[in-house]
Residue frames as a rotation matrix with the C-alpha (Angstrom) as fourth column:
MET 1
0.602 0.791 -0.114 -0.06
0.793 -0.608 -0.030 0.01
-0.093 -0.072 -0.993 0.07
ASP 2
-0.277 -0.590 0.758 1.25
0.563 -0.739 -0.370 3.49
0.779 0.324 0.537 -0.86
GLU 3
-0.633 0.029 -0.774 1.49
0.703 -0.397 -0.590 6.13
-0.324 -0.917 0.231 1.84
THR 4
0.000 0.677 0.736 -1.26
0.628 -0.573 0.527 8.66
0.779 0.462 -0.424 1.91
LEU 5
-0.902 -0.384 -0.199 -1.31
0.395 -0.543 -0.741 11.93
0.176 -0.746 0.642 3.85
LYS 6
0.199 0.979 0.052 -4.38
0.848 -0.199 0.492 13.07
0.492 -0.054 -0.869 5.66
ILE 7
-0.853 -0.497 0.156 -4.19
0.402 -0.819 -0.409 16.81
0.331 -0.287 0.899 6.30
THR 8
0.151 0.958 -0.246 -6.72
0.909 -0.037 0.416 18.35
0.389 -0.286 -0.876 8.59
VAL 9
-0.839 -0.328 0.435 -7.16
0.203 -0.929 -0.310 22.11
0.506 -0.172 0.846 9.32
SER 10
-0.371 0.629 -0.683 -9.22
0.896 0.050 -0.441 23.11
-0.243 -0.776 -0.582 12.39
PRO 11
0.593 0.616 0.519 -11.43
0.707 -0.707 0.032 26.10
0.387 0.347 -0.854 12.32
LYS 12
0.868 -0.329 -0.373 -8.81
0.084 -0.642 0.762 27.73
-0.490 -0.692 -0.530 14.62
GLY 13
0.715 -0.569 -0.407 -6.04
-0.654 -0.336 -0.678 27.03
0.248 0.751 -0.612 11.99
ARG 14
-0.007 -0.650 0.760 -4.41
-0.699 0.547 0.461 24.09
-0.715 -0.528 -0.458 13.72
VAL 15
0.325 0.011 -0.946 -3.02
-0.870 0.395 -0.294 21.66
0.370 0.919 0.138 11.14
SER 16
0.038 -0.434 0.900 -2.50
-0.540 0.749 0.384 17.96
-0.841 -0.500 -0.206 11.70
VAL 17
0.111 -0.155 -0.982 -0.99
-0.947 0.282 -0.152 15.54
0.301 0.947 -0.116 9.31
GLU 18
0.373 0.100 0.923 -1.51
-0.522 0.844 0.119 11.82
-0.767 -0.526 0.367 9.46
VAL 19
-0.504 -0.506 -0.700 0.38
-0.861 0.361 0.359 9.20
0.071 0.783 -0.618 7.47
ILE 20
0.509 0.676 0.534 -1.74
-0.587 0.726 -0.359 6.31
-0.630 -0.131 0.766 6.36
GLY 21
0.995 0.051 0.090 -0.03
0.003 0.852 -0.524 3.26
-0.103 0.521 0.847 5.15
GLY 22
0.328 -0.941 0.086 3.46
-0.516 -0.254 -0.818 4.16
0.791 0.224 -0.569 6.11
ARG 23
0.896 -0.149 -0.419 5.88
0.415 0.619 0.666 2.40
0.160 -0.771 0.617 8.47
GLY 24
0.187 -0.922 -0.340 8.92
0.944 0.073 0.322 3.45
-0.272 -0.381 0.884 10.37
GLU 25
-0.449 -0.551 -0.703 11.04
0.394 -0.828 0.398 6.40
-0.802 -0.098 0.590 9.35
SER 26
-0.754 0.139 0.642 9.19
0.615 -0.195 0.764 6.62
0.231 0.971 0.062 6.04
CYS 27
0.391 0.876 -0.281 6.37
0.916 -0.343 0.205 8.42
0.083 -0.338 -0.937 8.06
LEU 28
0.326 -0.312 -0.893 8.73
0.401 -0.809 0.429 11.16
-0.856 -0.498 -0.138 9.01
ASP 29
-0.766 -0.620 0.170 10.16
0.378 -0.220 0.899 11.39
-0.520 0.753 0.403 5.51
ALA 30
-0.397 0.719 0.570 6.64
0.884 0.132 0.449 11.71
0.248 0.682 -0.688 4.10
THR 31
0.662 0.710 -0.240 5.73
0.749 -0.612 0.255 14.66
0.034 -0.349 -0.937 6.28
ARG 32
-0.203 -0.826 -0.525 9.06
0.851 -0.415 0.323 16.46
-0.485 -0.381 0.787 6.33
ALA 33
-0.766 -0.158 0.623 8.29
0.533 -0.699 0.477 19.04
0.360 0.698 0.619 3.45
ILE 34
0.263 0.926 0.272 4.90
0.445 -0.367 0.817 19.87
0.856 -0.094 -0.508 4.96
GLU 35
0.633 -0.049 -0.772 6.29
0.772 -0.034 0.635 20.34
-0.057 -0.998 0.016 8.37
GLU 36
-0.557 -0.827 -0.079 9.07
0.766 -0.548 0.336 22.70
-0.321 0.127 0.939 6.99
ALA 37
-0.568 0.374 0.733 6.57
0.460 -0.594 0.660 24.66
0.682 0.713 0.165 5.04
LEU 38
0.429 0.902 0.050 4.21
0.421 -0.248 0.872 25.09
0.799 -0.353 -0.486 8.03
GLY 39
0.209 -0.428 0.879 6.78
-0.604 -0.764 -0.229 25.89
0.769 -0.483 -0.418 10.61
ASP 40
-0.683 -0.483 0.548 7.37
-0.723 0.342 -0.600 24.52
0.102 -0.806 -0.583 14.20
VAL 41
-0.156 0.522 -0.839 6.02
0.130 0.853 0.506 21.07
0.979 -0.030 -0.201 15.00
VAL 42
0.004 0.260 0.966 4.08
-0.912 -0.396 0.111 21.52
0.411 -0.881 0.235 18.32
GLU 43
0.098 0.154 0.983 3.37
-0.706 0.708 -0.040 17.86
-0.702 -0.690 0.178 18.84
ARG 44
-0.222 -0.116 -0.968 4.23
-0.831 0.542 0.126 14.54
0.510 0.832 -0.217 17.12
ARG 45
0.152 0.390 0.908 2.29
-0.746 0.648 -0.154 11.34
-0.649 -0.654 0.389 17.92
LYS 46
-0.604 -0.509 -0.613 3.68
-0.787 0.501 0.360 8.23
0.125 0.700 -0.703 16.54
LYS 47
0.503 0.863 -0.041 1.20
-0.859 0.505 0.090 5.46
0.098 -0.010 0.995 15.69
PRO 48
0.480 -0.297 0.825 2.00
-0.285 0.837 0.467 1.80
-0.830 -0.459 0.318 16.25
GLU 49
0.919 -0.079 0.386 2.92
0.384 0.397 -0.833 1.48
-0.087 0.914 0.395 12.59
PHE 50
0.678 -0.722 0.140 5.85
-0.661 -0.681 -0.315 3.82
0.322 0.121 -0.939 13.14
TYR 51
0.090 -0.658 0.747 7.56
-0.867 0.318 0.385 1.07
-0.491 -0.682 -0.542 15.36
GLN 52
0.726 0.150 0.671 6.95
0.120 0.933 -0.338 -1.75
-0.677 0.326 0.660 12.78
VAL 53
-0.371 -0.918 -0.141 9.90
-0.147 -0.091 0.985 -2.63
-0.917 0.386 -0.101 10.65
THR 54
0.285 0.491 -0.823 9.56
-0.853 -0.263 -0.452 -2.28
-0.438 0.831 0.344 7.00
THR 55
0.939 0.112 0.325 9.68
-0.037 0.972 -0.230 -5.41
-0.342 0.204 0.917 4.82
ASN 56
0.632 -0.771 -0.073 12.98
-0.052 0.051 -0.997 -4.41
0.773 0.634 -0.007 3.09
ALA 57
0.031 -0.671 0.741 14.56
-0.911 -0.324 -0.256 -3.84
0.411 -0.667 -0.621 6.43
GLN 58
0.585 0.244 0.773 13.31
-0.590 0.782 0.200 -7.18
-0.556 -0.573 0.602 7.78
GLN 59
0.958 -0.287 -0.006 14.92
0.200 0.681 -0.705 -8.98
0.206 0.674 0.709 4.75
ASN 60
0.347 -0.887 0.305 18.19
-0.434 -0.440 -0.786 -7.09
0.832 0.140 -0.537 5.39
VAL 61
0.170 -0.160 0.972 18.24
-0.985 0.009 0.174 -8.22
-0.036 -0.987 -0.156 8.98
LYS 62
0.850 0.239 0.469 17.64
-0.258 0.966 -0.024 -11.86
-0.458 -0.101 0.883 8.12
ARG 63
0.853 -0.521 -0.045 20.52
0.146 0.320 -0.936 -11.82
0.502 0.791 0.349 5.53
GLY 64
0.196 -0.962 -0.189 23.11
0.620 0.271 -0.736 -10.54
0.760 0.027 0.650 7.75
């Protein structure tokens, strides 16, 4: 599954960005440009998927 970004803007202007379908560090990579454009990150909540190892990384660990 490809990564999808869900961007929500509240009536007060608070922006939240959620990565759907991403795992591990790819979530941070996916949101980096948006975060830089918007300014300071006030809060970052990592979903359980963040802590899951990606398939390629799992294969590399098994090999060596």
